[in-house]
N, CA and C of each residue as an Amber inpcrd file, in Angstrom:
protein
   396
 -24.8510000 -10.2990000  29.7720000 -25.3840000  -9.6320000  28.6130000
 -24.6340000  -8.3620000  28.6250000 -24.3380000  -7.9690000  27.2820000
 -23.5230000  -6.7770000  27.0650000 -24.4310000  -5.4950000  27.0640000
 -23.9760000  -4.4390000  27.9030000 -24.7930000  -3.2140000  27.8250000
 -24.3460000  -2.4030000  26.5790000 -24.9770000  -1.3080000  26.3290000
 -24.7010000  -0.4680000  25.1390000 -23.3520000  -0.0120000  25.0250000
 -22.7510000   0.5620000  26.1320000 -21.3940000   1.0620000  26.1750000
 -20.3250000  -0.0070000  25.8760000 -20.5510000  -1.2220000  26.3810000
 -19.6240000  -2.2870000  26.2220000 -19.6220000  -2.6260000  24.8530000
 -20.8260000  -2.7750000  24.2730000 -20.9860000  -3.0930000  22.8180000
 -20.3390000  -2.1530000  21.9250000 -20.4970000  -0.8640000  22.1410000
 -19.8290000   0.2180000  21.2940000 -18.3730000   0.1530000  21.4780000
 -17.8520000  -0.1230000  22.6930000 -16.4650000  -0.2520000  22.8440000
 -15.8320000  -1.4040000  22.0590000 -16.5160000  -2.4970000  22.2130000
 -16.1100000  -3.7180000  21.3800000 -16.1540000  -3.4820000  19.9200000
 -17.1660000  -2.7850000  19.4050000 -17.3390000  -2.5680000  18.0240000
 -16.2680000  -1.6710000  17.5410000 -15.9030000  -0.6490000  18.3140000
 -14.8040000   0.2800000  18.0070000 -13.5200000  -0.3260000  17.8190000
 -13.2030000  -1.3380000  18.8480000 -11.9780000  -1.9910000  18.7550000
 -11.8890000  -2.9550000  17.4810000 -13.0580000  -3.6360000  17.2220000
 -13.0860000  -4.5510000  16.1470000 -12.8670000  -3.7260000  14.8180000
 -13.6130000  -2.5390000  14.6620000 -13.3270000  -1.6860000  13.4190000
 -11.9120000  -1.1370000  13.3440000 -11.1910000  -0.8870000  14.4470000
  -9.9960000  -0.4160000  14.3950000  -8.9940000  -1.5020000  13.9150000
  -9.3010000  -2.6530000  14.3130000  -8.4740000  -3.8970000  13.8960000
  -8.4990000  -4.0830000  12.4210000  -9.7430000  -3.8060000  11.9010000
 -10.0640000  -4.2050000  10.5460000  -9.5480000  -3.0300000   9.6940000
  -9.8040000  -1.8310000  10.0270000  -9.5320000  -0.6430000   9.1670000
  -8.2630000   0.1070000   9.5540000  -7.5730000  -0.1230000  10.5890000
  -6.3810000   0.5750000  10.9300000  -5.2960000   0.5940000   9.9050000
  -4.9200000  -0.6010000   9.2320000  -3.9540000  -0.5040000   8.2480000
  -4.3590000   0.4010000   7.0730000  -5.5240000   0.4110000   6.6600000
  -5.8260000   1.2850000   5.5900000  -5.8170000   2.7970000   6.0550000
  -6.1860000   3.0010000   7.2900000  -6.1620000   4.3580000   7.8640000
  -4.6740000   4.8650000   7.9410000  -3.7910000   4.0550000   8.3410000
  -2.3820000   4.3990000   8.5000000  -1.8630000   4.7450000   7.1430000
  -2.2860000   4.1140000   6.0230000  -1.7130000   4.4020000   4.6990000
  -2.4150000   5.4200000   3.9780000  -3.7470000   5.8720000   4.4220000
  -4.5790000   6.7840000   3.7030000  -3.9510000   8.0380000   3.2530000
  -3.1460000   8.6490000   4.1470000  -2.5620000  10.0080000   3.8520000
  -1.0380000   9.8830000   3.7570000  -0.5110000   8.7480000   3.5490000
   0.9640000   8.5110000   3.5480000   1.6410000   9.0710000   2.3530000
   0.9680000   8.9720000   1.1880000   1.6530000   9.4290000  -0.0010000
   1.0580000  10.9120000  -0.3860000   1.9240000  11.7580000  -0.6800000
   1.5010000  13.1380000  -1.0590000   2.1440000  13.5470000  -2.3310000
   1.5410000  14.3680000  -3.0830000   2.2570000  15.0310000  -4.2630000
   3.5650000  15.7570000  -3.8390000   4.4860000  15.6970000  -4.5850000
   5.7150000  16.3580000  -4.3110000   5.5870000  17.8190000  -3.9020000
   6.0190000  18.1930000  -2.7210000   6.0740000  19.6510000  -2.3560000
   7.4930000  19.9920000  -1.8440000   7.9990000  20.9640000  -2.4910000
   9.4360000  21.3430000  -2.1560000   9.5950000  21.6390000  -0.6060000
   8.6910000  22.2810000  -0.0380000   8.8020000  22.6180000   1.4320000
   8.7790000  21.2880000   2.2640000   7.8960000  20.4030000   1.9190000
   7.8810000  19.0700000   2.6660000   9.1210000  18.4050000   2.3760000
   9.6050000  18.2870000   1.1680000  10.8880000  17.6600000   0.9470000
  12.0270000  18.2170000   1.7510000  12.1940000  19.5290000   1.7370000
  13.2290000  20.1590000   2.5070000  13.1370000  19.9600000   3.9800000
  11.8860000  20.0010000   4.5150000  11.7270000  19.8320000   5.8190000
  11.9890000  18.4480000   6.3290000  11.6330000  17.3990000   5.4690000
  12.1160000  16.1090000   5.8050000  13.6380000  15.8160000   5.7560000
  14.1800000  16.4020000   4.7730000  15.6740000  16.2980000   4.6960000
  16.3370000  16.9440000   5.9220000  15.9070000  18.1760000   6.2330000
  16.4640000  18.9340000   7.3840000  16.3180000  18.1330000   8.6940000
  15.1090000  17.6230000   8.8640000  14.7630000  16.8000000  10.0780000
  15.3650000  15.4420000  10.0980000  15.9700000  15.0260000   8.9190000
  16.5950000  13.6660000   8.9420000  15.4850000  12.5000000   8.9220000
  14.3530000  12.8300000   8.5360000  13.2140000  11.8880000   8.5450000
  13.3990000  10.8520000   7.3790000  13.0010000   9.4960000   7.6780000
  13.0440000   8.6390000   6.5560000  12.1400000   9.0570000   5.4100000
  12.4910000   9.0310000   4.2230000  11.7320000   9.5070000   3.1470000
  11.8360000   8.6480000   1.8900000  10.7270000   8.5290000   1.1970000
  10.7060000   7.8350000  -0.0760000  10.1900000   8.8380000  -1.1600000
  10.9220000   9.1030000  -2.2270000  10.4550000   9.9680000  -3.2980000
  10.2380000   9.0040000  -4.4430000   8.9760000   8.9540000  -4.8920000
   8.6160000   8.1060000  -6.0700000   8.3500000   8.9570000  -7.2900000
   9.0650000   8.6830000  -8.3230000   8.9300000   9.5150000  -9.6050000
   8.1250000   8.4930000 -10.5170000   6.9050000   8.9300000 -10.8050000
   6.0340000   7.9740000 -11.5270000   5.2340000   8.8120000 -12.5910000
   4.6310000   8.0370000 -13.4590000   3.7010000   8.5930000 -14.5020000
   2.4440000   7.6690000 -14.5200000   1.2540000   8.3130000 -14.7090000
   0.1210000   7.5730000 -14.6120000  -0.0490000   6.5000000 -15.7780000
   0.6900000   6.7040000 -16.8610000   0.5930000   5.8590000 -18.0500000
   1.6180000   4.6660000 -17.9810000   2.4540000   4.6980000 -17.0330000
   3.5820000   3.7780000 -16.9740000   3.2310000   2.4730000 -16.1360000
   3.3160000   1.3190000 -16.8450000   2.8340000   0.0490000 -16.2060000
   3.8110000  -0.3630000 -15.0750000   5.1300000  -0.0740000 -15.2300000
   6.1290000  -0.3030000 -14.1870000   5.8500000   0.4660000 -12.9090000
   5.3820000   1.7680000 -13.1330000   5.0480000   2.6190000 -11.9410000
   3.8010000   2.0610000 -11.3240000   2.9120000   1.5490000 -12.0030000
   1.6350000   0.8620000 -11.4870000   2.0890000  -0.2540000 -10.6130000
   2.8830000  -1.1140000 -11.1530000   3.4320000  -2.2380000 -10.3700000
   4.1440000  -1.8440000  -9.1050000   4.9770000  -0.8840000  -9.1590000
   5.6530000  -0.3760000  -8.0090000   4.5820000   0.1450000  -6.9740000
   3.6830000   0.9300000  -7.3990000   2.6530000   1.4820000  -6.4950000
   1.9140000   0.3430000  -5.7310000   1.5380000  -0.7570000  -6.4050000
   0.8580000  -1.7950000  -5.8170000   1.8200000  -2.5030000  -4.7930000
   3.0200000  -2.6000000  -4.9680000   3.9750000  -3.2430000  -4.1030000
   4.0960000  -2.2460000  -2.9030000   4.1520000  -1.0150000  -3.1920000
   4.3870000  -0.0280000  -2.0390000   3.0910000   0.1350000  -1.1730000
   1.9280000   0.0360000  -1.8930000   0.5800000   0.1470000  -1.1650000
   0.5440000  -0.9540000  -0.1260000   0.9780000  -2.1550000  -0.4820000
   0.9700000  -3.2600000   0.3830000   2.0630000  -3.1660000   1.4900000
   3.2430000  -2.8930000   1.1160000   4.3700000  -2.8200000   2.0320000
   4.2900000  -1.7660000   3.0180000   3.7870000  -0.6030000   2.6590000
   3.7050000   0.5610000   3.5270000   2.6400000   0.6300000   4.4600000
   1.6670000  -0.4300000   4.4110000   0.7490000  -0.6090000   5.5670000
   1.3170000  -1.1150000   6.8400000   2.6680000  -1.5780000   6.7640000
   3.3140000  -1.9600000   7.8980000   3.5060000  -0.7980000   8.8660000
   3.1240000  -0.9380000  10.1270000   3.1410000   0.1490000  11.0800000
   4.6710000   0.7740000  11.2300000   5.6710000  -0.1350000  10.9380000
   7.0030000   0.4150000  11.0930000   7.3500000   1.4630000  10.1320000
   6.4820000   1.6990000   9.0970000   6.8100000   2.7430000   8.0630000
   5.8620000   3.9940000   8.3870000   5.2840000   3.9780000   9.5130000
   4.2140000   5.0050000   9.8070000   4.8730000   6.4020000   9.7150000
   6.1990000   6.5030000   9.9800000   6.8380000   7.9160000   9.9780000
   7.4980000   8.2040000   8.6400000   7.3570000   7.2560000   7.7680000
   8.0180000   7.5000000   6.4020000   7.2540000   8.5740000   5.6190000
   8.0900000   9.6190000   5.2360000   7.5500000  10.6900000   4.3420000
   7.5820000  10.0470000   2.8800000   6.4700000  10.0340000   2.3160000
   6.4370000   9.5110000   0.9310000   5.7380000  10.6070000  -0.0310000
   6.6160000  10.9860000  -0.9050000   6.2340000  11.9740000  -1.8110000
   6.3000000  11.3980000  -3.2770000   5.3490000  11.8060000  -4.0610000
   5.1800000  11.3400000  -5.4540000   5.4030000  12.5390000  -6.4310000
   6.3650000  12.3170000  -7.3160000   6.5850000  13.2920000  -8.3310000
   6.0650000  12.7660000  -9.5420000   5.1480000  13.7530000 -10.1790000
   4.6300000  13.4170000 -11.4600000   5.7220000  13.5800000 -12.5770000
   6.0980000  12.5810000 -13.2410000   7.1710000  12.5790000 -14.2290000
   6.8200000  13.6230000 -15.3090000   5.6520000  13.6500000 -15.7220000
   5.1890000  14.4040000 -16.8830000   5.0240000  15.9120000 -16.5970000
   4.6420000  16.2480000 -15.3340000   4.4350000  17.7100000 -15.1030000
   5.4290000  18.3120000 -14.1890000   6.3100000  17.4970000 -13.5840000
   7.2660000  18.1120000 -12.6470000   8.6720000  17.8460000 -13.1450000
   8.9340000  18.2290000 -14.4210000  10.2420000  17.9710000 -14.9640000
  11.4070000  18.7160000 -14.1830000  11.0980000  19.8990000 -13.5970000
  12.0540000  20.6340000 -12.8010000  12.5140000  19.7210000 -11.6020000
  11.6000000  19.0700000 -11.0430000  11.9100000  18.2560000  -9.8400000
  12.6830000  16.9260000 -10.2730000  12.2460000  16.3830000 -11.3960000
  12.7700000  15.3200000 -11.9290000  14.2770000  15.5280000 -12.1090000
  14.6210000  16.6460000 -12.8100000  16.0120000  17.0530000 -13.1010000
  16.7770000  17.3280000 -11.8700000  16.2100000  18.0780000 -11.0060000
  16.9250000  18.4350000  -9.6280000  17.1650000  17.1270000  -8.8780000
  16.4200000  16.1030000  -9.0020000  16.7090000  14.7780000  -8.1910000
  17.6440000  13.9670000  -9.0390000  18.0300000  14.3090000 -10.2640000
  18.9300000  13.4890000 -11.0520000  18.3060000  12.3030000 -11.7150000
  17.0190000  12.2920000 -11.8060000  16.4000000  11.0920000 -12.3720000
  16.2580000  11.2470000 -13.8690000  16.2550000  10.1710000 -14.5260000
  16.2780000  10.2540000 -16.0400000  15.0350000   9.5920000 -16.5670000
  14.2550000   8.9390000 -15.6860000  13.0410000   8.1930000 -16.1510000
  12.0350000   8.1120000 -15.0910000  10.7490000   7.8480000 -15.4430000
   9.7700000   7.5050000 -14.4940000  10.1240000   6.1230000 -13.8440000
   9.3420000   5.7520000 -12.9600000   9.6100000   4.3940000 -12.1420000
  10.9870000   4.5400000 -11.4350000  11.2740000   5.6600000 -10.9620000
  12.4770000   5.8090000 -10.0900000  12.0420000   6.0200000  -8.6930000
  12.6620000   5.3510000  -7.7120000  12.3990000   5.3190000  -6.3040000
  13.7060000   5.7840000  -5.6770000  13.6180000   6.7470000  -4.8260000
  14.7150000   7.2860000  -4.0550000  14.4910000   7.3880000  -2.6880000
  15.3330000   6.7670000  -1.7860000  15.2140000   6.7380000  -0.3780000
  16.2550000   7.5120000   0.2980000  15.7970000   8.3260000   1.3120000
  16.7230000   9.1270000   2.1090000  16.5540000   8.6560000   3.5680000
  17.7460000   8.8430000   4.2790000  17.8080000   8.6230000   5.6570000
  18.7720000   9.6910000   6.2450000  18.4220000  10.2780000   7.3900000
  19.3010000  11.2460000   8.0280000  19.6890000  12.3540000   7.0890000
  18.8110000  12.7140000   6.1790000  18.9820000  13.7890000   5.3840000
  19.8210000  13.5650000   4.0330000  20.2090000  12.3340000   3.8600000
  20.9380000  12.0560000   2.6620000  20.4240000  10.8800000   1.8310000
  20.5740000  10.8650000   0.5700000  20.0630000   9.7620000  -0.2840000
  20.8590000   8.4880000   0.0930000  20.1770000   7.4140000   0.4270000
  20.8010000   6.2260000   0.7800000  20.6280000   5.0160000  -0.2000000
  19.6460000   5.1210000  -1.1130000  19.3060000   4.0760000  -2.0550000
  18.4900000   4.7210000  -3.1530000  18.5630000   4.0710000  -4.3640000
  17.8920000   4.4910000  -5.4750000  17.6740000   3.1580000  -6.4150000
  16.5060000   3.1410000  -6.9780000  16.2680000   2.0860000  -7.9990000
  15.4450000   2.6110000  -9.1100000  15.5830000   2.0500000 -10.3480000
  14.7900000   2.4210000 -11.4300000  14.2870000   1.2460000 -12.0880000
  12.9480000   1.1540000 -12.1160000  12.2060000   0.0370000 -12.8730000
  12.1820000  -1.0650000 -12.0270000  12.4250000  -1.0590000 -10.7520000
  12.4160000  -2.3050000  -9.8890000  10.9440000  -2.6140000  -9.5310000
  10.5170000  -3.8070000  -9.7270000   9.1210000  -4.2420000  -9.2660000
   9.1590000  -5.3650000  -8.3860000  10.2290000  -6.0970000  -8.0890000
  10.2680000  -7.1880000  -7.1890000   9.9310000  -6.7060000  -5.8220000
   8.9120000  -7.2660000  -5.1010000   8.5310000  -6.9130000  -3.7560000
   9.7830000  -6.9730000  -2.8420000  10.5770000  -7.9720000  -2.8160000
  11.6920000  -8.0080000  -1.8850000  12.7040000  -6.9550000  -2.0960000
  12.8780000  -6.6150000  -3.2780000  13.8600000  -5.5150000  -3.6590000
  13.3420000  -4.1630000  -3.1300000  11.9400000  -3.9320000  -3.4810000
  11.5190000  -2.6390000  -3.0730000  11.4210000  -2.6310000  -1.4940000
  11.2490000  -3.6810000  -0.8950000  11.2140000  -3.7440000   0.5890000
  12.5740000  -3.4140000   1.1500000  13.5910000  -4.0040000   0.6320000
  15.0000000  -3.7170000   0.9860000  15.2660000  -2.2180000   0.7250000
  14.8410000  -1.7420000  -0.4080000  15.0830000  -0.2560000  -0.6660000
  14.3830000   0.5640000   0.3980000  13.1730000   0.3420000   0.7160000
  12.5750000   1.1580000   1.7770000  13.1870000   1.0610000   3.1100000
  13.5440000  -0.2880000   3.4410000  14.1260000  -0.4630000   4.6810000
  15.4790000   0.3640000   4.7960000  16.1120000   0.6540000   3.7440000
  17.4350000   1.3720000   3.7810000  17.1740000   2.7390000   4.4600000
  15.9780000   3.3180000   4.5070000  15.6360000   4.4780000   5.2710000
  15.7880000   4.4860000   6.6740000  15.8520000   3.1170000   7.2830000
  15.8340000   3.0580000   8.7100000  17.1180000   2.4820000   9.2610000
């Protein structure tokens, strides 16, 4: 028979197995912040900058792919910043983007890949993997 402590330990392990992927992803995407962007570049961290608009169907499709893809623990250290295309025109211009649905990947402090309007999961996965 299980005692209370053993039951609680087993319940905690079961909950972690079920909810850990969601917890890993919960705080992974952040609104674009210049200081966070600069720090990630300086540190050479893998980074994904997503330029999106809430009204854009392509952006929504990209987000759905990224939400699933980035639950993979191998992307736990990826810095993921979201630039609002409509309100952050200064950042959009500085990054050399012309449209929403632009994904930019950095590795070791330099841009290594970029895609515009890409929604195919395998292509987005290849793009994100370029950061590693």
